[in-house]
N, C-alpha and C positions, 0 to 999 in steps of 0.2 A: 836600941836605936835603929838597928837594921830592920827589925820587925815593924817598927813604926813607919819607916820609909816604904817598906813593902806593902803595908796596909794602906798607906796614903795613895800609892800608885794604883793599887787594886781598886780603891774607891773612885779614883779619878777615871780610870778606864770604864768602870761600871756606869758612872754618871754620863760619860761621853756616849756610850752605847745606848743608854736610856734616852738621852737627848736626841740622838740620831733617829731612834725609833719614833719618837714623838713628832719630829719634823717631817719624816717621810710618810706618816699616816695621812692618807688623803680620803676624805669621806665624800665620794662622788657616787651617790646612790643611783641616780638615773642619768642616762645620756640622752641627748636630744633625739627626737624621732626623725626618721628619714624624710618626713614631710615638713619638718621644721625649717625655718629660714637659715640659710648658710651664713656663717660669720658671727654667730651668737652662741658660742659654746658655754659661756659662763652665766647665762641668764636662767632664771628659774621659771618665769611665767610668760605665756603668750596669751593675748586676748584675741578671740575669734569673733569678729563683728557679725559675720553672717549667721552665726548660731547663738550669739550673745552668751558665750561661754569662755572659760579660761582653760589653759592646759598647764599643769604643773610638771615641769621636766623632771624634777627630782623624784617625784612619786609615780610618774607616768600615768597620771590621772587627769580626767577632765573634771572641771568644776562648773556646774550650772545650777540655775534656780529652778526648783520643781517642788510642788506641794508646800509652798510657803517656807522652804529652807534651801540653803546652798548644799548641793549634793556632790560628793566626790566619787566618781566611777571610772572604771577602766575604759569605758566607751561612751559615746554620746547617746542620748535617748534615741529610741527607735524612729522617731519622726525625722531624724537627720541621718538615717542609715545610708542614704544616697549622696550625702554631702561629700564633696571632693576635698579632702584635707590638703592634697598637693596643690590644687588650684585656688583654694580659698586664701584670702589674705590673712596674715598673722601679724598682729601688732605686738612687737617685742617690748616687754615691760622692763626696760633697762634701769629705770629709776625707782622701782618698787622693791622694798625689802620687808619681808614679813610672811605671815601664814594665811592672810585673808586678802587676796588680790581684789576681791569683790567689794572691798571697803569703798572704793571709788567707782563703783559700777555705773552710777548715774552719769558721772563725768565721761567715762569711756563710752557709754551708750550714746551720749549726745555727740561727742567728738567723732566717734567711729561708727556711723550708722550702718545698718545692714547694707551690704553691697559695696562698702568702702574698699577702695584699692589705692594705696599710697604708691610710693616708688616701686618699680619692679622688684620682685623677690626671686631669688634662686633657692631651690630647696637643697637640703643636705644630700639627699639621695634621689634616685630616679624613680618616677612613678611605676609601680608594677605594671607589666604588660607592654612596656616600651622596650625597644632593642630589636634583636633579630628574631622576634617571635613570628614574623610573617603577617601579623595583624595590621590593622589600619594605621598603627603608630610606628610601624617598622621603618627601617632605613629606606626601603623602596618607596613607601608611601610619602615619606618626607621629601624625597627628591623627584617625585612625579613619575616614577617608573611603574608602568603597568605591565602585567604579564598577559601574553596572548594565550590561545587555546593549548599550545604546546608547552607553556611555562617559560617561554622566552621573554626576556625583558625588553620593553619598548619605552623609550623616554617620552614623557609627556603625552602618552596616548597616541603617538603618531603611527600612521599606517606603514606597512612594509614599503610601499611606493615612496612615501616621504623619506623614509630612512635611506633608500637606495639613491634618491635624488641628492641627499646630503653627501653621500659618499662619492658620487661621480660628478660633482660639480653642477648638479641641477639639470643634466642632459637626459636623465631618465634611463640611461644605460649603464651597465656595469663595465668597468675597465678590465 
């Protein structure tokens, strides 16, 4: 009788551990790209109207029509090498479940023509080249700060005289 109870407890613990393992297994193969629209972590596909292609978040592949067939590739065709994925609009396919998002391509192509821009989108990550790189997208450029020949910051391209006038109440003299 004791052996039977011990066996039952052992089986119960084993099945509880197995059930926990099954519940905690999360198959999240791909994560959204940094250029993807923020707020849609559970979606599988985006439609990119400007290039008439899809992006599969789970496989990190673009899907586009070429040579009479739908192609799955890690990058867009070379003709779109200069396409800005951060700036281009992404139609989030929240209502599609399946493996062939292009099934409704004619409808998407009609509804979301090249150049389509719906409500403003914020991307998950920042476009490379932004930040404190000193380039034209740097903080200085965003705030209208230009540097003179000595590397000194000037706001809005104002001359040193204009800067002095602002500091001394417009009299042109330093206090």
